[in-house]
N, C-alpha and C positions, 0 to 999 in steps of 0.2 A: 256213628249219627248221634248218640246220646253224650252229652258232657258229663263228666264226673260230677261237677259242681252245678246246682240247680240256680235258676235265677233268684230263687228266694234265699238260697244260702249266700249267694253273692251279696245280696243286699244285707243280710245279717252279719257279713263279714265287715261291710262298709260302714255299720254303725248301728247296732241295737237292734229292735223289733222291726219286722217286714211283714206286712199284711199282703195277702193274696191281691195283686193289683193286675190291671189289665194292660197288657201288651200287644203291639200289632203283631199279627201271625206271621209278616216278613221278618221282624226283629227276631221272634222266637225260633223260627226256621234257621236263621243266620246263627243265632247262638248255640243250637242244637246241631248245626251243620248237616241240615236236611237236604239233599240233592234237589236241584231246581226241578227236575222231571218228576221227581216224588212229591215235591210240595206243590205242583201243579195238580197233580192228581189228588192229594188231599183237599185241595180247595174246591174241586168239582165235586167229591164224595160228600163233602160237608156243605156244600153250596155257599161257602164263604167267598165273598168279593175282597179285591183289595183293599188292605187297611183295616181289615175286620180286626178288633180289640177282643182278646180273651185272655183269660188267666193260664198261666203254666200248666196247671193241672187238665184245664178242659183240653188244650192243644196236646198234651201227653196222651189223654185217654182217646181223643180223636184220632192222632197218628197210629195208635196201637189198634184201634177198631180198623183203620184203614188197611193195616200191614197185615191184619189177620182175616181180612174179609175174603170171599171167595174170587177168584181171579174173573170168574163168568158173570159176576155180579148178582147172582141169585143167593137168597138166603139159604138156611137149613133146609135140607130134604125133609118132607113131612112123610112118616110112614103111612102107606095106604092100607086100608082095613080088609083090602080085596085079595 
């Protein structure tokens, strides 16, 4: 799923300094080989619409949170005092 070379690294290789730039989530999913069904879930999880522009760091963080989220959609259990 993750490529060895980040979008930022590719930009540096192409010629010099590269600032964090926004890229469409569809392009990032393609670059990082995110399967279509997983990408659809990520979009729902993040409330992202088609064409949303984010930086690579934001995309990676959202993908990590999505993959580590509980399958039942609930947050962490709070310990009861009872």
